[in-house]
Every structure is written in structure tokens, then in C-alpha cells.
DRENTOR-407788 format. One record per residue (C-alpha): residue in three letters; x, y negated, z. Coordinates in steps of 0.5 Angstrom, whole numbers, plus 500, padded with zeros to 3 digits. Each point is the difference from the previous one (the first is absolute). Example, Ala and Ser with C-alpha at 12.3 -4.5 7.8 and 13.67 -1.06 7.14 Angstrom:
# DRENTOR-407788
ALA525509516 SER502493498 
# end
This chain:
# DRENTOR-407788
UNK286837677 UNK499498493 UNK508498498 UNK498499492 UNK502493501 UNK506501504 UNK502505495 UNK499495494 UNK505495503 UNK505506501 UNK499502492 UNK501493498 UNK506498504 UNK504506500 UNK499503493 UNK501494497 UNK505498504 UNK504506500 UNK499502493 UNK505499495 UNK501501493 UNK507499498 UNK505502495 UNK503507502 UNK507501497 UNK499507496 UNK507502501 UNK500506495 UNK499495495 UNK505494502 UNK506503503 UNK503504494 UNK506498495 UNK494501495 UNK495496504 UNK500494494 UNK495495501 UNK497503506 UNK507500503 UNK501492498 UNK493499504 UNK504502506 UNK506496498 UNK501497494 UNK507501500 UNK499507499 UNK499500493 UNK507497499 UNK503507501 UNK494504496 UNK504505496 UNK495501494 UNK498495495 UNK493499500 UNK494503504 UNK492499499 UNK496500506 UNK493503498 UNK497500507 UNK500501507 UNK495501506 UNK500501507 UNK496501506 UNK502499507 UNK497500507 UNK503500507 UNK498498507 UNK500501507 UNK493497501 UNK496506499 UNK500507498 UNK496506497 UNK501507503 UNK502507497 UNK501497493 UNK504499494 UNK500496494 UNK497505496 UNK495502505 UNK498493501 UNK498499493 UNK496506499 UNK497500507 UNK499492501 UNK492501500 UNK501504506 UNK504496505 UNK497498506 UNK501494505 UNK503502507 UNK502493503 UNK493499503 UNK499503507 UNK493501498 UNK502504494 UNK502507501 UNK503503493 UNK497507498 UNK507502497 UNK507498501 UNK500496493 UNK499493503 UNK503493500 UNK502496506 UNK504494503 UNK507500504 UNK498498507 UNK506497501 UNK500492501 UNK507499502 UNK503501493 UNK500495494 UNK495503495 UNK501500492 UNK497504495 UNK503499493 UNK496502493 UNK502499493 UNK497502493 UNK505497495 UNK501500492 UNK506498497 UNK499499492 UNK504500494 UNK507498501 UNK507500495 UNK507499502 UNK505499495 UNK508500500 UNK502496494 UNK508501503 UNK503503505 UNK500494505 UNK493497499 UNK493503501 UNK493497498 UNK493502501 UNK493499501 UNK494503505 UNK493499502 UNK497502507 UNK493500503 UNK501499508 UNK496499506 UNK502499507 UNK497499507 UNK504499506 UNK500497507 UNK506499505 UNK500504506 UNK493502503 UNK500501507 UNK497507503 UNK494497503 UNK497500493 UNK498507501 UNK493503500 UNK501503507 UNK502493503 UNK494497497 UNK495505502 UNK502500507 UNK498493501 UNK494499504 UNK494495500 UNK502493502 UNK507502500 UNK504495496 UNK505502495 UNK506496497 UNK502501493 UNK507499499 UNK503496494 UNK501503493 UNK500499493 UNK499504494 UNK501498492 UNK498504494 UNK501499493 UNK499504493 UNK504498494 UNK504501494 UNK507499498 UNK503499493 UNK508500501 UNK506499496 UNK506503502 UNK508499499 UNK506502503 UNK508499499 UNK505505502 UNK508498501 UNK505505500 UNK505500506 UNK507503502 UNK496506503 UNK493500497 UNK494495498 UNK497494503 UNK493499498 UNK494494501 UNK493500498 UNK494497500 UNK492501499 UNK496494498 UNK492501501 UNK494496497 UNK495502505 UNK492500499 UNK496500507 UNK493504499 UNK498500507 UNK502498507 UNK498499507 UNK504498507 UNK497499507 UNK504497506 UNK497501507 UNK503495505 UNK495502506 UNK494503501 UNK496503507 UNK494503500 UNK495504505 UNK494505499 UNK493497502 UNK496504504 UNK495502494 UNK506502496 UNK497497494 UNK504494500 UNK507498502 UNK502494504 UNK506496497 UNK504496504 UNK504495495 UNK503502494 UNK506498495 UNK500504494 UNK502498493 UNK498504494 UNK500499492 UNK498505494 UNK499500493 UNK493501498 UNK499502493 UNK499507502 UNK497500507 UNK493502497 UNK503507500 UNK497500507 UNK493500497 UNK502505495 UNK502496494 UNK506503496 UNK507497500 UNK502495496 UNK507499498 UNK501492500 UNK507496501 UNK499495506 UNK507498501 UNK507500497 UNK507500502 UNK508502499 UNK504505504 UNK507502500 UNK505506501 UNK507499501 UNK506505501 UNK507502501 UNK503507499 UNK507502501 UNK503507497 UNK506504501 UNK502504494 UNK502507501 UNK503506495 UNK497500493 UNK493497499 UNK499501508 UNK500494505 UNK502501507 UNK495496504 UNK496494499 UNK497494504 UNK495495499 UNK496495503 UNK493496497 UNK495495502 UNK493503497 UNK493496499 UNK502493501 UNK494496498 UNK493498501 UNK493500497 UNK496494501 UNK493501499 UNK495494497 UNK495504497 UNK493503503 UNK504498507 UNK497498507 UNK504499507 UNK496499506 UNK502499507 UNK496501507 UNK503496505 UNK496499507 UNK500500507 UNK493500501 UNK497507501 UNK495503495 UNK496507499 UNK500505494 UNK494504499 UNK501507498 UNK493501497 UNK501494496 UNK507501497 UNK498507499 UNK495497495 UNK505496496 UNK503504493 UNK504495497 UNK507496502 UNK497493499 UNK494502505 UNK505502505 UNK504494499 UNK494496500 UNK498503507 UNK506500503 UNK501492499 UNK493499502 UNK501504507 UNK507497501 UNK499493498 UNK493498499 UNK499500493 UNK501504494 UNK505497496 UNK504497506 UNK506505500 UNK502499492 UNK506496500 UNK503501493 UNK500504494 UNK507502499 UNK506504503 UNK507503499 UNK502507501 UNK507503501 UNK502506496 UNK503506505 UNK507498500 UNK506504503 UNK507500500 UNK503507498 UNK507504501 UNK501506496 UNK506505500 UNK501506496 UNK506505500 UNK502505495 UNK502506505 UNK502505494 UNK498500493 UNK492500499 UNK499499508 UNK499493503 UNK498498507 UNK496493499 UNK498495506 UNK496494500 UNK497495506 UNK494495498 UNK498495504 UNK494496499 UNK500492500 UNK496494500 UNK501494496 UNK493497500 UNK495499506 UNK495504497 UNK503507497 UNK499507499 UNK505503504 UNK505506497 UNK501505506 UNK507503502 UNK503506497 UNK506504502 UNK502506495 UNK505505498 UNK500504494 UNK504506498 UNK499502493 UNK503504494 UNK499497493 UNK502501493 UNK498496494 UNK494505498 UNK498501507 UNK501499508 UNK497501507 UNK499496506 UNK499501507 UNK499493503 UNK499499508 UNK497494501 UNK498496507 UNK494495498 UNK499494505 UNK506503505 UNK494505502 UNK498505495 UNK505505498 UNK499504493 UNK503505496 UNK499500492 UNK502503494 UNK500498493 UNK501504493 UNK502497493 UNK500504494 UNK502496494 UNK495495500 UNK495501505 UNK501499507 UNK496502506 UNK501500507 UNK498498507 UNK503497506 UNK495504505 UNK501507499 UNK497502506 UNK493497498 UNK499505495 UNK500506506 UNK495500505 UNK501496506 UNK497499507 UNK500493499 UNK500497493 UNK502493500 UNK502499493 UNK502502493 UNK504498494 UNK501502492 UNK503497494 UNK501501493 UNK504497494 UNK501501493 UNK505497496 UNK505501493 UNK507499501 UNK505499494 UNK505505503 UNK506497496 UNK497500493 UNK499492499 UNK496498494 UNK501495494 UNK497494497 UNK502497494 UNK507503500 UNK501498507 UNK501506505 UNK497498507 UNK502504506 UNK504505496 UNK506501504 UNK501506504 UNK500508498 UNK493503498 UNK498505505 UNK497507498 UNK493501500 UNK499506505 UNK495505498 UNK495501506 
# end
């Protein structure tokens, strides 16, 4: 039997509804004593304990993917990059892969699904301490996020493929939102001496420019296959969706156009408490922060549509295969479900919330240079339509010095996927991964992670403007020869 239309439905609802482009935390860049502006974006109060006078961040970049939805057999990150053109499909019972290098779907339909993907670039940043109690800074980031809430295990290839002709298939309610944006951030923190150490508070205020966004809210839908397998019978639907249309012609081969379609404001706030140790060392520090509180309202090149009917209708596989643009697809869906090409259109603006989270941090100085840090991060939603941040539990032992450090993060994402990583900083350059196992050959490869960062430090030198010394306190540090 021809299963292509059933597979198409599966791909639309399971890949879209389980894909998530979210902000992976780049442990090796953010948890060090010398993390600077990177650390201030995890907890804005962290800069209150920053031991140096200034830093200039040049750039950082990260690539991350992890999922429990599908896997690739007998590969690693390097092997996959070199041999991606040779991979075969192993998920269809009618296909017999000729090699042991193929991709397949997880057949379990009982567990919730997740698939997390990120490509992120942090632009230039500056952090400066005019005195021992204050820190100010500015930063620029380009970010993208696609997220859903928990997706039931029925959004699974094998669940859909097992359904026969005429068998009704109810689709469980689910939500998705995605957004690409830039942020220009301004940072400030203030620290206060106490009898045992230091208390710090801090904040980041971010001006947001939104480029692309979409959302989809599936309330309910039931379908069945027709006998000839060319049409699908839909038995009522409640489905609202919206998107920016400035780049939808990319589906027809056009080039990407960077256009601002929305604006907004975001805020990070944090608190940190540090207990002093011997000499310049601290015994431990603890902190709490609220991240990405805010939203972007999209008002340019924006469409909102709603399909809400209890009347049965049909979708033609051959007709939808011939559609090449998003406008044509939307128009045809409106015509099939509601009777006219424009009936689904209900508005020209929508608001998408940032991937907000609450985060707890702790850091303990075991002996001089040896630390163990931990953090718990949980995504929260402040807007009805929001890109969701996933959960993270992490413990990271590290050895650090002003001129270098090494981290071994142990991280659990979504309370499901456990990975061990490693990062290394040598002077101004940091490279790392939170998934070291992905670079070794695995029978079931499910994801990878890599990040790199480059920035300049003051290392206690300070500088002088108009005869006034800025950040010149503290001992100068000998520059070691490598």
C-alpha cells in the first residue's frame, strides 16, 4: 500500500513538533571564575566577583544537537561529516540498507519526544570594572530558538506507518514556536562587602530585533486514509498558526533576506553570594537568576491563520505535492477546510516570548585551583506563545588558572540525555564540547556538541585615560612563556 501521504503527515507533525532550537549553555565558557561576560549572561551578578579589570570578547560560536527521536548507526561526528552522502534510510520496512551506516527512528511510542538543535553566534562584548564594587558591559548576540512542550510518543514514524486504510487517527494537542532574533545588551552589577564575603546583584537589559518567527497550536485533529491512498479524510480540525513571510519564498529557491519584522525588550536579573577563603580565594559561591524575561511583537510581514471546523474535508496528496510556496499551501488549506482561499486569515501580528528560565548555581573551591560547580536550569513561559528553554542539570569539576583551565562537565538535558564533556582554555582561546562521546564511534549516534570562544583579558594591568587610571588595582600578573 502507498504510505507516502501518511508519512508526509508524520513528518509535518512529528519533526516540526519535536524539533527544538534552543540555547545550550556552553558550560566551559560560562562557569569559570574568568567567565566574564559569558558568565554574566548565565547570572548577571557573576560579574560582581570577576577578579580582573576588563575583558573584550571577540566572538564565540556553538553547534549542538541531541534527541531521542531518531538515530544514526555506527558513526561519530567526524565520520558523519566525511561520509554524510553515503548514509541510507533504514526506517521503512520496504527498504533494506546495504550497509550498517543508516538512519532510523526510535520505535518506542510510550515515552515523550525531544530533539534539540542549536547553531549560535555570540558577537563582540566588553566588560569593565571601574572600581572593586561595580561592573558595566555591553554585548551583542544572534540567537535562534524553536521549541515545543512535551510531545507524546505517538508522534513516531512506526506508530503512523502501522495504521491501516480507513482507520481513524486522532492527533494529540501540541504547540510549537520558533524565532530568530538579535539582542544588544547592556550590563550592570553591584557588589557589597559583608562580614563573611560579598553579595552581588546584577541585570542585563536587552534591546531585541526579531527577524523571523512562526507558531502553531494544534487543538485537535482526526484523520483517516482513503481507499485509493491519494487523499486523507480529515474529521474536523482546530489549528491556529502564524508566521513572518519575508523569507517564505526561500521554499521556491530564493535567497535569504535579513529583515527586521518585530521589536521587543528582554531582561536578565541575578543574585550571588560569595564566602571568602584564604588570600584571594573564595570558599564557595551560590546564585540564582531569572533569564530571558521578555518578548518580541512581530508586526511587519506577518500573517495569522486559523482552521476551526467540525465539518469533514479531504486533502489531495497529488495536489499538495504540486504546491511550491508557503502562500500556496496556506491558501489551499484554507480553501479545503473552510471553503474559501482567505477564510483562514485572522490577523497580521503576534507576540512570541523569549526562552525564559530560572537558574540556580553553586561553585565550591576544593583546593587552590580545583573547583566543582553545579547548576540547575528550568525553562518557564511568561507568554502564551513562547520558545521554550529545556531543563539542564550539570556538575562540572575543573582546574583553573589565569592563563588556562580545563573542565569536565557532566550534564543531563531534559532529565533524559546524560553526556560527559570537556573544555580547554589556553590564555585567550577556549574550545570544548558537552558531549565528548559523540566524537567516538557509536552504534546509535543521537547528537553532538562543540563550541569555541576567543576573548582578551586585562590580567590586572588596567589602563589610563586622561591621567585617570581605570581598573588598575590589583597585582600585575607575569605573562608566562609557552
